[in-house]
Phi, psi and omega in degrees: 000126184283124182293336184296338180292349179259013179299320180295322177297315178301316181297313182297315183287325177297319179297323178296316180292323180290325174297319177297322178300315180298317179298318181291322177296320177297318179295321180291322178296321179289327183223079185298337182282348182288132180275346186291316186302320184294325177294317178295320177299315181301315182295317181295314180294321178299319180295317178298319179299314181298315180295319181295318179297320180293323179283350181087015179270084190296320183289324176296315180297321181295314179298315179298323180295318179294320176298318181299320178302312181297315181296324179295319178295318179295322179295318181289323181294322176070020179244155183299141179281150174282169180299323181297322179292317179300315180295322178297318180291325175298315180294322179294322177296317176299317180294323179294320177298317178295320180297318179299314181298318180292320182298318182295328180268009177077019183242034183299330182290344178288351185282124179244096186229021183302316181294320179295318178299319179296320178298317179297318180295319180295320180295320180290326183289345179296333179254321181197158179290135179290148175288150183291152178300148181292137176281137180280112179280143179294146180284128177268140181286129178285133181224112182299342185272350185286115171040065183307130176088353181267165180083178180284139170274124179245118178247127186243137169235120178278158177298145183299326183270005183298131177282149177046065184302325180299316179295319179295319179298318179297319178298322180292319178297317178297322178296317178297324178295335177286346179263340183174211182256130180254132173210172183056046178290124182228120356287167180296156187302328177301333180291340179298335185272357182271160179291338183282346181291122187248014174093014177243126179204167182214160177199164173264138181232117174264114185205156176270353181291148179278173186299320182295318180294320178298311183296319180297318181295316183288322177293333180297340178290332177102157176063022177267123178271321187210137174232128176241125179247130182208133183272340189256319187289131179283149181290135177283147180296335176216127182283155177294150182297135178281156179299142178097347177071197183288154182296147180255002182229139174224159174266135182237134177301131183300333179297328177293319178294323176298317180296319178297320179295321177297318181293318180292330175297316177296323180294322178296319177297315179295326179296318177299318178296318180297318180296322177294317180293321180296323179297328180282324189256354184295333179293333179274324180215100182301337181297330179297318180295321180297316180295319180298319179296318180294316179295322179297317180295313182296319180292326177294318179294319178297317179299315180298321180292319180293317178298319180295324179295334180273349182290133186226134178296142186292345181299336181295338172258320184297330188294344179270354185279329177304320179293319179301310181298318180299315183293317180294317180298317179296320180297324183267001179071034181244158177252121185225128170263126184247129182234138179244133179233150176072034183295341182276350179300139185251145174225158173302136183303325180297323178286317182300321179295334185270342187269354181302309182297313177303319180292323177300313180298316183290323179291319178296320176298321181297318180290317186283305185271329187275299185288132179277167173292158179304321180296317180295321180293323178296320178299328181268012179061039176252162170300131181300340177265115177284170181229135173236133181239129173248115186229140174245134182223137177277128178232106183049242182262019180225172177237132177256129176245122184248133173242108184235147176227160179253038185273212188281347184077175182261131179279096184298321182297318179295318179297317180298315180299316181292320179297322178290321177298324182270002178076016180281328182235146179299143178298343183274349180288130184262333181206152180260127172284174179301316180297316180294320179299316181295319180297321179293312182295333183274358177291133182301129178089351180278125181218147176263356182289143179283336181212153177280128177236181178289347181263315185200184176115355182263356175072034181241349187300298183290327176301313179298315181297314181299314182298314182293316182292320178296323179295336179271005181080019180250191182214162175235137174236157179228140173225131182213147179220125182306129178081347183249340177122182184225144176231128169255135179242120176257122177251128187228146172292152181291322178227161192246318193286320183232123181227155174273133188224156172264124180265119182244152180250139172224109187065228180268359184259155175245143179228148181251136176238118179304131182294343179308324186253007179270117181272315181191175175230144176224166180268134179295127181096346181271353179236161183296137180259150176205192175231154181216111182054042178081003180250149172298146181208162175241157176257112184242109182051055176064019179234132181277125181241114179293152184248149171234117178271111184297329178300313181288319182298317184269356178069040179297136182290109182295327182293324182289324180204113180282150181292147178291163181292321181253117183238135179276155173245124176263116183270116178265146181222128172227107184062238180269356185265139179224143175214141176261128180256116181272122180235173179281328181185164177250125187272308184189173167248134178199163176276136182235153176263121183278125176247143178301143185230114175265100184290135175298153180303134179095352179289141178300140182281054182238012180241135181250354181172192179218164178214164176253124181282172183300333179271009177087357181270132179288153176221145179275146178262123180284138179273108183301320181296327180286341181265340183285000000 
């Protein structure tokens, strides 16, 4: 069995440990007197070192070993680390992350860290001489025929939740081979690749190492729940079942989930076609209708299970932001406390992968433009340490992500003056509403910075965020108050590929509106009419709701099809914003498969995608954010 096939497992687990290192370093920097972070750091780096050594990534193991030496000295000394040591450990963690990525792609030799290694050694030597790097022992070939029954019996039980147990077992065997000769492996290594392998195996180990050294080495590989060492008892051909039974979790390549989602999308389209045909033919043969109903139910259940399998907690993206905020704040000479809320909220993995860049831009803007310097905050009688909060909240069928700061807020008058000078806003506009402010800030190249720096000033941050979020079928809102801070709210659908939609008709065409943003429907003319900022509006429960007539907006040919006498209004809602969409009629509610839509030049920015209806005719998906 080729060890290289477990490179992805090594990469995934190393990233988890390195993420933990960043979190622990941030905690240690905030509270240097706390003894807990250094212990956690030591364990995480030690685990990465063990895995790297087993995989044969010598430079990764060497770097981790030098970090481990320094951490061990700090742990033994028991005194708070200075700022220089914390910064050195941050740089070493970054280098270790880069080393892991290079090693997995076979480019470990590209790593140039000689100076960093020397710094780590000098820092460790201030308290005690570092221990020498571990020598890589040659791997001995396991041979079941070698001196049957001799040597120590080693029985291993892996943790029930351990991913890819076969790969972990192989790494442990290879680790044992670095200590001596392994034979009588039970079950044999090919069994590690079967679904029946449950993480229990045994072997004989001939070695001069003592029991403590053996156990420490094997546990260092990770995910070991239990090790039993015995010199006399012969290995049983099958170990007794461990408590907890077989594992209930496995790691699945995201490409497989993507392929499943594509297939279920095609199935949903075919299901719609089948339901239409069944409606026509069920009067001749009721069995057709029964089969169609059963297939519809089964495909819906399958779809729900696949979507649930793709759901991922947002912490998997959020956990890298505390380090980002800390580094930007330090670069700008600011003090920032960063807090994350709602880390357990789940989103479709495809959406989660896309929101990282927008959040990076908004967080960097919050540190640079929002939070004031400590001196400025003191003048305003504020805590010299600013606060930024990143929070995820579930709202009906969507998720809201808020980035808020307690900084200076946005100077609307200054933005208005600059927008008027650049011709972005009419000279007659006296004040910017929240919506107008966001549109101005989201214009490509528009920036309030006086100079371009490595952090900001090029006018692309909010533009990038707006474009990406709108492409995902979401929206961005802004709220700001001078002297009190700014909040950006990103509203996103929970899943992207398949959504439930309201199908509306305008003339001879059909359009889809995701139900996530549909609040209610009313009849046009049945409620009081008024105007709002020059637009038609209705008064709905003492609230003025502006209207958008899709016939007029899309330029539907009145001669080809005149509007019906009774027209429905679909009321869309995003946060506090509401808009009524006047259509000719509502056709149905159904699940649709969202397809990417490249709008031709000149097309109105009110479409977020396209779908194929049950009769095979395409329909455009209306972008709720573009209509509000």
